[in-house]
VEXDREN-2710 file (C-alpha; in Angstrom, 1 decimal):
% VEXDREN-2710
k/r/px/py/pz
1/MET/-188.2/-106.5/-15.8
2/ARG/-190.6/-107.4/-18.7
3/LEU/-191.5/-103.6/-18.9
4/ARG/-187.8/-102.5/-18.7
5/ASN/-186.8/-104.9/-21.6
6/ARG/-189.7/-103.9/-23.3
7/GLY/-188.8/-100.1/-22.8
8/ARG/-185.0/-100.7/-24.2
9/ILE/-186.7/-102.4/-27.3
10/HIS/-188.5/-99.5/-28.2
11/SER/-185.9/-97.2/-27.2
12/LEU/-183.9/-95.5/-29.7
13/ARG/-180.8/-95.4/-28.0
14/TRP/-180.5/-98.8/-27.2
15/ARG/-181.3/-99.9/-30.8
16/LEU/-178.6/-97.3/-31.8
17/LEU/-176.3/-99.1/-29.7
18/ALA/-177.4/-102.5/-30.4
19/GLY/-177.2/-101.8/-34.2
20/ILE/-173.6/-100.2/-34.0
21/GLY/-172.2/-102.9/-31.4
22/ALA/-173.3/-105.4/-33.8
23/ALA/-171.5/-103.8/-36.4
24/VAL/-168.7/-103.1/-34.5
25/LEU/-168.3/-106.8/-33.2
26/LEU/-168.5/-108.3/-36.8
27/ILE/-166.0/-105.8/-37.8
28/TRP/-163.9/-106.8/-35.0
29/LEU/-164.6/-110.7/-35.7
30/LEU/-163.8/-110.2/-39.5
31/THR/-160.6/-108.0/-38.7
32/GLY/-159.2/-110.4/-36.2
33/TRP/-159.8/-113.1/-38.4
34/PHE/-158.0/-111.5/-41.4
35/SER/-155.4/-110.1/-38.9
36/TYR/-154.7/-113.5/-37.2
37/THR/-154.4/-115.6/-40.9
38/LYS/-152.3/-112.9/-42.2
39/ALA/-149.8/-112.7/-38.9
40/GLN/-149.4/-116.2/-39.1
41/HIS/-148.7/-116.3/-42.8
42/GLU/-146.0/-113.9/-42.4
43/ALA/-144.6/-115.5/-39.3
44/GLU/-144.3/-118.7/-41.1
45/GLU/-142.4/-116.7/-44.1
46/LEU/-140.0/-115.5/-42.0
47/MET/-139.3/-118.7/-40.4
48/ASP/-138.9/-119.9/-43.8
49/GLY/-136.5/-116.9/-44.4
50/SER/-134.8/-118.0/-41.4
51/LEU/-134.2/-121.5/-42.5
52/ALA/-133.0/-120.3/-46.1
53/GLN/-130.7/-117.6/-44.5
54/THR/-129.2/-120.5/-42.6
55/ALA/-128.7/-123.0/-45.5
56/ARG/-127.0/-120.4/-47.3
57/LEU/-124.5/-119.6/-44.5
58/LEU/-124.0/-123.5/-44.2
59/LEU/-123.1/-124.0/-48.0
60/ALA/-120.7/-121.2/-47.7
61/ILE/-119.1/-122.4/-44.8
62/THR/-118.6/-125.8/-46.2
63/HIS/-117.3/-124.9/-49.6
64/ASP/-114.4/-123.9/-47.6
65/ASN/-113.9/-126.1/-44.6
66/GLU/-114.7/-129.3/-45.7
67/ASP/-111.6/-130.9/-44.4
68/ASP/-112.5/-129.4/-40.9
69/LEU/-116.4/-130.3/-40.7
70/ALA/-115.6/-132.5/-37.9
71/GLU/-114.3/-129.9/-35.7
72/LEU/-117.0/-127.4/-36.8
73/VAL/-119.8/-129.4/-35.9
74/PRO/-119.9/-128.8/-32.6
75/ARG/-119.5/-125.3/-33.4
76/LEU/-122.0/-125.3/-35.8
77/ALA/-124.6/-126.5/-33.4
78/THR/-125.3/-123.2/-32.1
79/VAL/-126.9/-122.4/-35.3
80/ARG/-129.7/-124.5/-33.6
81/GLY/-130.8/-121.9/-31.4
82/ALA/-132.3/-121.8/-27.9
83/GLU/-135.7/-123.6/-26.9
84/ASP/-137.8/-120.8/-27.3
85/ILE/-141.0/-120.3/-29.7
86/TYR/-139.7/-117.0/-31.2
87/GLU/-136.3/-118.8/-31.9
88/PRO/-137.0/-122.4/-32.7
89/PRO/-133.9/-124.7/-32.7
90/LEU/-132.4/-125.8/-36.4
91/GLU/-131.5/-128.7/-37.1
92/PHE/-129.2/-129.6/-40.1
93/GLN/-127.3/-132.0/-42.3
94/ILE/-124.7/-131.5/-44.4
95/GLY/-123.3/-133.8/-47.2
96/LEU/-121.9/-134.1/-50.8
97/GLY/-123.9/-134.2/-54.0
98/ASP/-123.9/-138.0/-54.0
99/GLY/-126.0/-137.9/-50.8
100/ARG/-123.0/-138.7/-48.4
101/VAL/-123.6/-137.1/-45.1
102/LEU/-120.5/-135.1/-44.0
103/ALA/-121.9/-133.5/-40.7
104/ARG/-125.0/-133.3/-38.8
105/SER/-126.7/-131.7/-35.7
106/PRO/-127.7/-134.5/-33.2
107/ASP/-131.2/-133.8/-33.1
108/ALA/-131.7/-133.6/-37.0
109/PRO/-134.2/-136.0/-38.4
110/GLU/-133.0/-139.0/-40.3
111/PHE/-133.9/-138.0/-43.9
112/PRO/-132.0/-138.4/-47.2
113/ILE/-129.9/-135.5/-48.1
114/LEU/-130.6/-136.3/-51.8
115/GLY/-134.4/-134.6/-51.4
116/VAL/-135.7/-132.2/-54.0
117/ALA/-134.3/-128.7/-53.6
118/GLY/-136.8/-126.6/-51.9
119/TYR/-139.1/-126.7/-48.8
120/SER/-141.4/-130.0/-48.0
121/ASP/-142.9/-131.2/-44.8
122/ILE/-141.9/-134.6/-43.5
123/ILE/-142.7/-136.7/-40.6
124/ARG/-140.0/-138.7/-38.7
125/HIS/-140.7/-140.4/-35.5
126/ASN/-144.4/-139.0/-35.2
127/GLU/-142.9/-135.4/-35.4
128/ALA/-143.6/-133.1/-38.4
129/TRP/-140.6/-131.1/-39.7
130/ARG/-140.4/-128.1/-42.1
131/VAL/-137.5/-129.3/-44.3
132/LEU/-135.2/-127.1/-46.8
133/ASN/-133.2/-128.7/-49.2
134/ALA/-130.5/-126.5/-50.7
135/VAL/-127.6/-127.3/-53.1
136/SER/-124.5/-125.2/-53.9
137/THR/-124.1/-123.5/-57.4
138/ASP/-121.4/-126.3/-58.6
139/GLY/-123.7/-129.0/-57.2
140/ARG/-120.7/-130.4/-55.1
141/TYR/-122.5/-129.8/-51.8
142/ARG/-125.8/-130.4/-50.2
143/VAL/-127.4/-128.7/-46.9
144/GLN/-130.4/-130.0/-45.3
145/VAL/-132.2/-127.5/-42.7
146/ALA/-135.1/-128.5/-40.4
147/GLN/-137.3/-126.9/-37.7
148/ALA/-140.2/-128.8/-35.9
149/ILE/-143.6/-127.6/-37.1
150/GLY/-145.1/-127.7/-33.7
151/LEU/-142.7/-125.2/-32.5
152/ARG/-143.1/-123.3/-35.9
153/ASP/-147.1/-123.3/-35.2
154/ARG/-146.4/-122.3/-31.8
155/ALA/-144.4/-119.4/-32.7
156/ALA/-146.8/-118.4/-35.7
157/LEU/-149.8/-118.6/-33.0
158/GLU/-148.0/-116.5/-30.5
159/VAL/-147.1/-113.9/-33.1
160/ALA/-151.2/-113.9/-34.4
161/THR/-152.3/-113.7/-30.9
162/GLN/-150.3/-110.7/-29.9
163/THR/-151.6/-109.0/-33.3
164/VAL/-155.2/-109.6/-32.6
165/LEU/-155.0/-108.9/-28.8
166/PRO/-155.1/-105.3/-28.9
167/LEU/-158.4/-105.2/-30.8
168/LEU/-159.7/-107.2/-27.7
169/PHE/-159.1/-104.4/-25.6
170/ILE/-159.7/-101.5/-27.8
171/THR/-163.4/-102.7/-28.9
172/PRO/-164.9/-102.3/-25.5
173/VAL/-163.5/-99.0/-25.1
174/LEU/-165.0/-98.2/-28.9
175/ILE/-168.5/-99.3/-27.7
176/VAL/-168.3/-96.9/-24.6
177/LEU/-167.4/-94.1/-26.9
178/ILE/-170.0/-95.0/-28.9
179/TYR/-172.6/-95.0/-26.1
180/LEU/-171.5/-91.5/-25.1
181/SER/-171.7/-90.4/-28.6
182/ILE/-175.1/-91.4/-29.0
183/SER/-176.4/-90.4/-25.7
184/ARG/-174.9/-86.7/-26.4
185/ALA/-176.5/-86.7/-30.0
186/LEU/-180.1/-87.6/-28.3
187/ARG/-179.8/-85.1/-25.7
188/PRO/-181.6/-82.5/-27.6
189/LEU/-184.4/-85.0/-27.9
190/GLU/-184.4/-85.2/-24.1
191/GLN/-184.6/-81.7/-23.6
192/LEU/-187.1/-81.5/-26.3
193/ALA/-189.4/-83.7/-24.4
194/ASP/-188.8/-82.3/-21.2
195/GLU/-189.9/-79.1/-22.5
196/VAL/-192.7/-80.6/-23.7
197/ALA/-193.9/-82.2/-20.5
198/ALA/-193.0/-79.1/-18.4
199/ARG/-195.6/-77.3/-20.4
200/THR/-199.1/-76.4/-18.8
201/PRO/-202.3/-77.3/-21.0
202/ASP/-202.5/-73.6/-22.0
203/SER/-199.1/-73.3/-22.8
204/LEU/-199.2/-73.5/-26.6
205/ASP/-196.5/-71.7/-27.6
206/ALA/-194.5/-72.9/-30.9
207/LEU/-191.2/-74.8/-29.6
208/THR/-188.0/-73.4/-30.6
209/THR/-186.0/-75.3/-33.6
210/ASN/-182.6/-73.6/-32.9
211/ARG/-180.8/-76.5/-31.1
212/VAL/-182.9/-79.4/-32.7
213/PRO/-181.0/-82.1/-34.8
214/THR/-182.1/-81.4/-38.4
215/GLU/-183.6/-85.2/-38.5
216/ALA/-185.8/-84.3/-35.7
217/ARG/-186.8/-80.8/-37.1
218/PRO/-189.8/-82.2/-39.0
219/LEU/-191.2/-83.7/-35.7
220/VAL/-191.0/-80.4/-34.3
221/VAL/-192.4/-78.5/-37.0
222/ALA/-195.3/-81.3/-36.9
223/ILE/-195.6/-80.6/-33.3
224/ASN/-195.7/-76.6/-33.7
225/ARG/-198.6/-77.3/-36.5
226/LEU/-200.4/-79.4/-34.2
227/PHE/-200.1/-76.8/-30.9
228/GLY/-201.4/-74.4/-33.5
229/ARG/-204.4/-76.2/-34.3
230/VAL/-205.3/-77.2/-30.8
231/ALA/-204.9/-73.1/-29.9
232/ARG/-207.0/-72.4/-32.7
233/THR/-209.9/-75.1/-31.7
234/LEU/-209.5/-73.8/-28.0
235/ASP/-210.0/-70.3/-29.4
236/ASN/-213.1/-71.5/-31.3
237/GLU/-214.6/-73.4/-28.5
238/ARG/-213.9/-70.5/-25.9
239/GLN/-215.6/-68.2/-28.6
240/PHE/-218.4/-70.7/-29.3
241/THR/-219.3/-71.1/-25.7
242/ALA/-219.4/-67.3/-25.1
243/ASP/-221.5/-66.7/-28.2
244/ALA/-223.6/-69.5/-27.4
245/ALA/-224.1/-68.1/-24.0
246/HIS/-224.9/-64.6/-25.3
247/GLU/-227.3/-66.2/-27.6
248/LEU/-229.2/-68.0/-25.1
249/ARG/-229.4/-65.3/-22.6
250/THR/-231.6/-63.3/-24.8
251/PRO/-234.6/-66.0/-25.5
252/LEU/-234.1/-67.3/-21.8
253/ALA/-234.8/-63.7/-20.5
254/ALA/-237.9/-63.0/-22.9
255/LEU/-239.4/-66.2/-21.7
256/LYS/-238.7/-65.3/-18.1
257/VAL/-240.7/-61.8/-19.2
258/GLN/-243.4/-63.7/-20.7
259/ALA/-243.7/-66.3/-17.8
260/GLN/-244.1/-63.3/-15.4
261/VAL/-246.6/-61.6/-17.6
262/ALA/-249.0/-64.9/-17.7
263/LEU/-248.6/-65.2/-14.0
264/LEU/-249.4/-61.6/-12.9
265/SER/-252.1/-60.8/-15.6
266/GLY/-255.7/-61.4/-14.9
267/ASP/-256.7/-60.7/-18.5
268/THR/-257.1/-64.2/-20.1
269/PRO/-256.7/-62.7/-23.6
270/MET/-252.9/-61.4/-22.7
271/ARG/-252.5/-64.3/-20.5
272/GLU/-252.7/-66.6/-23.8
273/HIS/-250.8/-64.2/-25.9
274/ALA/-247.6/-64.5/-23.1
275/LEU/-248.1/-68.3/-23.3
276/GLN/-247.8/-68.2/-27.0
277/GLN/-244.7/-66.1/-26.7
278/ILE/-243.3/-68.4/-24.3
279/ALA/-244.2/-71.3/-26.9
280/GLY/-242.6/-69.5/-29.7
281/GLY/-239.5/-68.8/-27.3
282/VAL/-239.1/-72.3/-26.2
283/ASP/-239.4/-73.4/-30.0
284/ARG/-236.7/-70.7/-31.1
285/ALA/-234.7/-71.8/-28.0
286/SER/-234.7/-75.6/-28.9
287/HIS/-233.9/-74.7/-32.6
288/LEU/-230.7/-72.8/-31.4
289/VAL/-229.9/-75.6/-29.3
290/ASP/-230.2/-78.1/-32.1
291/GLN/-228.1/-75.8/-34.2
292/LEU/-225.6/-75.7/-31.7
293/LEU/-225.6/-79.4/-31.2
294/ARG/-225.0/-79.8/-34.8
295/LEU/-222.1/-77.8/-35.4
296/ALA/-220.6/-79.6/-32.1
297/ARG/-221.0/-82.7/-33.8
298/LEU/-219.7/-81.2/-37.1
299/ASP/-216.5/-79.4/-35.6
300/PRO/-214.6/-82.6/-34.7
301/LEU/-214.7/-84.1/-38.3
302/SER/-212.1/-84.0/-41.0
303/SER/-214.2/-86.0/-43.6
304/PRO/-217.9/-87.0/-44.1
305/PRO/-219.0/-89.7/-41.4
306/GLU/-220.1/-91.4/-44.9
307/ILE/-219.2/-91.3/-48.5
308/ARG/-221.6/-92.8/-50.9
309/SER/-223.3/-92.6/-54.2
310/LEU/-226.5/-90.1/-54.1
311/ASP/-229.3/-89.8/-56.5
312/PRO/-229.2/-85.8/-57.1
313/GLU/-233.0/-85.7/-57.8
314/ALA/-233.9/-87.6/-54.9
315/LEU/-231.7/-85.4/-52.9
316/LEU/-233.3/-82.2/-54.2
317/LEU/-237.0/-83.8/-53.9
318/ASP/-236.7/-85.0/-50.4
319/SER/-235.4/-81.5/-49.1
320/LEU/-238.0/-79.6/-50.7
321/ASN/-240.9/-81.8/-49.3
322/ALA/-239.1/-81.4/-45.9
323/VAL/-239.1/-77.5/-46.1
324/ARG/-242.6/-77.4/-47.4
325/GLN/-243.7/-79.5/-44.5
326/ALA/-241.9/-77.4/-41.9
327/HIS/-243.5/-74.2/-43.4
328/PRO/-247.4/-75.2/-44.5
329/GLN/-248.2/-71.7/-44.5
330/ALA/-245.4/-70.5/-47.2
331/THR/-246.8/-69.2/-50.5
332/GLN/-243.4/-69.3/-52.1
333/GLN/-243.1/-71.2/-55.4
334/MET/-240.2/-73.7/-55.0
335/LEU/-238.8/-75.2/-58.2
336/ALA/-236.0/-77.9/-58.9
337/ARG/-233.9/-77.8/-62.1
338/ILE/-231.5/-80.9/-62.6
339/PRO/-229.9/-81.5/-66.0
340/PRO/-230.8/-84.3/-67.9
341/GLY/-228.4/-87.4/-67.5
342/ALA/-227.0/-85.9/-64.1
343/GLN/-223.9/-87.8/-62.4
344/ALA/-224.4/-88.9/-59.0
345/LEU/-223.4/-86.9/-56.1
346/MET/-220.4/-88.3/-53.9
347/GLY/-220.9/-87.6/-50.1
348/ASP/-223.1/-87.9/-47.0
349/GLY/-226.7/-87.7/-47.8
350/ASP/-227.8/-86.3/-44.4
351/LEU/-224.8/-83.8/-44.3
352/LEU/-225.8/-82.9/-47.6
353/GLY/-229.6/-82.9/-46.8
354/ILE/-229.0/-80.7/-43.6
355/ALA/-227.3/-78.0/-46.0
356/LEU/-229.9/-78.1/-48.7
357/ARG/-232.6/-77.6/-46.2
358/ASN/-230.9/-75.2/-44.2
359/LEU/-230.6/-72.8/-47.6
360/LEU/-234.3/-73.4/-48.6
361/ASP/-235.6/-72.7/-45.0
362/ASN/-233.4/-69.5/-45.0
363/ALA/-235.1/-68.5/-48.8
364/VAL/-238.5/-69.1/-47.1
365/ARG/-237.9/-67.0/-44.2
366/TYR/-236.6/-64.0/-46.1
367/THR/-238.5/-63.9/-49.4
368/PRO/-241.7/-62.2/-49.7
369/PRO/-244.9/-64.1/-50.3
370/ALA/-245.7/-65.6/-53.7
371/SER/-242.1/-65.3/-54.3
372/SER/-240.3/-68.1/-56.2
373/ILE/-237.4/-70.1/-54.9
374/ARG/-235.2/-72.3/-57.2
375/VAL/-232.7/-75.0/-56.7
376/GLU/-230.3/-75.7/-59.6
377/LEU/-227.6/-78.3/-60.0
378/ALA/-224.9/-77.7/-62.5
379/GLN/-221.9/-80.7/-63.3
380/ALA/-218.7/-80.5/-65.0
381/HIS/-215.6/-81.7/-65.1
382/GLY/-216.3/-84.4/-62.1
383/ARG/-217.7/-81.4/-59.7
384/CYS/-220.9/-80.4/-59.2
385/ASP/-222.5/-76.7/-58.2
386/LEU/-225.4/-76.8/-55.7
387/ARG/-227.4/-73.2/-56.1
388/VAL/-230.3/-72.2/-54.2
389/SER/-231.7/-68.8/-55.6
390/ASP/-234.5/-66.4/-54.9
391/ASN/-235.8/-63.0/-55.7
392/GLY/-235.9/-61.5/-52.1
393/PRO/-234.3/-58.2/-51.1
394/GLY/-230.7/-59.8/-50.4
395/VAL/-228.2/-58.7/-48.1
396/PRO/-225.8/-55.5/-47.7
397/PRO/-223.1/-56.0/-50.1
398/ALA/-220.6/-55.1/-47.1
399/ALA/-222.1/-58.4/-45.2
400/LEU/-221.7/-61.0/-48.1
401/ALA/-218.0/-61.6/-47.1
402/ARG/-219.1/-62.1/-43.5
403/LEU/-222.2/-64.7/-44.5
404/GLY/-220.9/-68.0/-43.1
405/GLU/-219.4/-66.5/-39.9
406/ARG/-221.3/-68.1/-36.4
407/PHE/-224.1/-65.8/-35.0
408/TYR/-223.6/-63.2/-37.9
409/ARG/-226.9/-61.8/-39.2
410/ALA/-227.1/-59.6/-41.8
411/GLY/-229.8/-57.5/-43.7
412/GLN/-233.5/-59.0/-42.6
413/ALA/-232.1/-61.9/-40.7
414/ALA/-230.3/-59.0/-38.2
415/GLY/-233.5/-59.6/-36.0
416/LYS/-234.4/-63.3/-36.7
417/GLY/-233.1/-66.4/-36.5
418/ASN/-229.6/-67.4/-34.9
419/GLY/-227.1/-66.9/-37.6
420/LEU/-225.9/-70.3/-37.4
421/GLY/-227.6/-72.1/-40.5
422/LEU/-225.2/-70.8/-43.0
423/ALA/-222.4/-71.7/-40.5
424/ILE/-223.6/-75.2/-40.8
425/VAL/-224.0/-75.2/-44.4
426/ALA/-220.3/-74.0/-44.9
427/ARG/-219.1/-76.3/-42.3
428/ILE/-220.6/-79.4/-44.4
429/ALA/-219.4/-77.8/-47.4
430/GLU/-215.6/-77.7/-46.1
431/LEU/-216.2/-81.4/-45.2
432/HIS/-217.0/-82.1/-48.9
433/GLY/-214.0/-80.2/-50.4
434/ALA/-216.4/-77.8/-51.3
435/GLN/-217.0/-73.8/-51.0
436/LEU/-219.7/-71.9/-50.0
437/SER/-220.5/-68.6/-51.7
438/ALA/-222.9/-66.2/-52.0
439/GLU/-223.8/-63.1/-54.3
440/ASN/-226.8/-60.6/-54.8
441/LEU/-228.0/-61.5/-58.1
442/PRO/-227.8/-58.3/-60.7
443/GLY/-231.6/-58.3/-61.5
444/GLY/-232.5/-58.5/-57.8
445/GLY/-232.6/-61.6/-55.9
446/PHE/-230.1/-63.7/-53.7
447/ALA/-228.3/-66.8/-54.3
448/VAL/-225.9/-69.1/-52.3
449/THR/-224.0/-71.9/-54.1
450/LEU/-222.2/-75.0/-52.7
451/ARG/-219.3/-75.2/-55.2
452/GLY/-217.2/-77.8/-55.9
453/LEU/-219.1/-80.9/-54.9
454/GLN/-217.7/-84.6/-55.8
455/THR/-219.4/-86.3/-58.6
456/GLN/-219.3/-90.2/-59.3
457/HIS/-217.5/-90.8/-62.9
458/PRO/-220.1/-92.2/-65.3
459/ASP/-218.1/-95.4/-65.7
460/GLU/-218.3/-96.4/-62.1
461/GLN/-222.0/-95.4/-62.0
462/SER/-222.8/-97.6/-65.3
463/ASP/-220.9/-100.6/-63.3
464/LYS/-222.6/-100.3/-60.1
465/THR/-225.9/-100.3/-62.5
466/ASP/-224.7/-103.5/-64.3
END
């Protein structure tokens, strides 16, 4: 029961029905109260008008029949009406201007006929009366007409109740119509939910927006965008898996061949060479697996795991030292150029270090011995460009646009590496809001640049220093 009630609380249909139902009920109460009070007032006005009309009629009759009033009283008693709430009996007194009573109905209240002209409420013998005192134009005759207030109130209540009663029957019908209208209006959403629920995991086609209400169209558009991203992610995973399997197949086959050579060879130097080849192949396969795992960890991210202030000089020097230790036999000269007063970088130090080491590692692998490798930092307008350049042979111009694609190798790299180094750098740049660009230098050489890295504002940097 609790789950059902909780489901209703979160149901758009029940929220709309509760909100509109409460509004309808409030409007019904206000309308009923206004109609009731207005009808009651109008009923009393009508009965007051009946008193006035009777008083004028009695004055007209008395003016020409003063001597015959004794005989006319039984006849005039019929003016009292029937014992009915819609026709409450009228009691009357007829008299002269000096207050003498000439005639009166049997049940008329004993009240002086010399009262002030107009309407008044009186109490006689524990009974309330509505009284109208009327005077002829010449002041010779006076008429007093009275109605029991209890009967008047009953009549007014009956009229007011009959006015409000139809609203009581109309309101449930209105709520049912509102419920049906809401259900009909929400039916496209239910159909949309059924369509999504009926889809298989591989069915990622865009949902149609033809019959979707305008209010729900942004949701459908967002779902379609999500389907598109999921489809691209699945395609990338399938392609990544196929490429990884292809890339691993070659070193594993080579390892198998070298292992067979080592097993079958009786020549010690040949066997040792095969074992060395096996060790090198294992290193290359391990490097490939490490690169694949790194990409697998980077792909799901939408932003760097940690963003903090980084010292650019420390970042560059640490990366240079790491590459020198990884290539102790390298004869290339590695230089770092950092402008004085360089601002701190904002980003993930581990990821930016990996990107810089990959760029330096590529430069060491594909440049001639004793050549120079330069790491330069340029800052302007809150952004930073990190550039690694060398005086190596570069890459074919047609291959520049494809650098950064996974498993793509160009130039001298076509027979070396695994084609994932620059792909990892491109992904790290993307996470930091930067771009990877590569170019062949005019005087010879090759350069790769991370453009648009964010720097820390100088005021923020000084605040932290203080």
